[in-house]
N, C-alpha and C positions, 0 to 999 in steps of 0.2 A: 537454541535449537539448531540442529544441523540440517539445513534445508537441502544441501547438496545430496546427502544420503537419501532423503525423501524423494528428490527428483529422479535419482538414478534407480530407485527401487521399482521393480516391474509392476507392483500394485500400489502406485502412488495414491490413487484415489481411495484405496482401502485404508491407507495410513492416515490420510486427511480426515476421512470419516471417523476413524477411531479416535484421533486427536480431538476432533470436534465434540464427540460424545464425552470424552474424558473431561474436557474443559467445561462443558455444560454441567456435568455432575459436580465438578470441583467448585464452580462459580455459578450456582443456580440463579442468582439474582442478576447476573450480567447477561448481556446480549451481544451478538455479533460474532459468534464462534461457529458459524456455518462453514462447511468445507470450502465453499466458494469464497467466503470472506477471508478464511485462512490463506487461501491461495493468493488473494489480493494483498494481504499483509506481507506475504513472502515477496511478491513482486515489488511492493513499495520499499521494503528493506533493501532488496537487491539494487534498486534504482538509486537510492540515496545513501547507501552505506559508506561511501567515500567522502561525504560532506561532513565537515566537523560540526557545523550548525545548520539546521534547516533554515532557509530564507523565510523572512516574515511573510512574504506573499504566499508561500506554500503552507505555512502554519495557519493562515487565515481561511484557507479553503476547507469546505466540509469534506469529510472522508470520501463520500461518493464521487465528488468532483476530482479529488486526488486519484482515486482508483481509475476513473475513466481516462484521465490524462496519462497516467503511467501505462495503461493498456494500449493507448493509441500513439503515443510519442515515445519511441524507444531510445532516442538520443538524449541523454541527460542535459547536455548544454542547450539543445533546442528547446527542451521542456522548460528549463530555467529562464531562457530568453523570452519564451512565450508568457510565462508567469509575470516576469518583471514588466514586460510591455503591457500586459493586461492591467496590472495594478497601477502602473503609471497613468494610463488613460482613465481608469476608474477614479483615482484620486484627484485628477484634474477636473472631472465632472462634478464631484461632490464638494 
């Protein structure tokens, strides 16, 4: 999907709404295709697209936690440092 084109389009929200509707029709048993969630998927992709593999710490997080972190921490290296620090401490406790 070409997210750049969608971002630059004057009616970005209209495109996301249309895409959301199309995905819900195409995959009626699936969930998570709201316009807001599609926007979060885009942000997630943009944040991690340059990594060859997602770190294990990141893969262990639920989608909602990933979305919140990506929205609040814009620097990828800071985000990864936070994740590694968090999971190192958590693994020491358990």
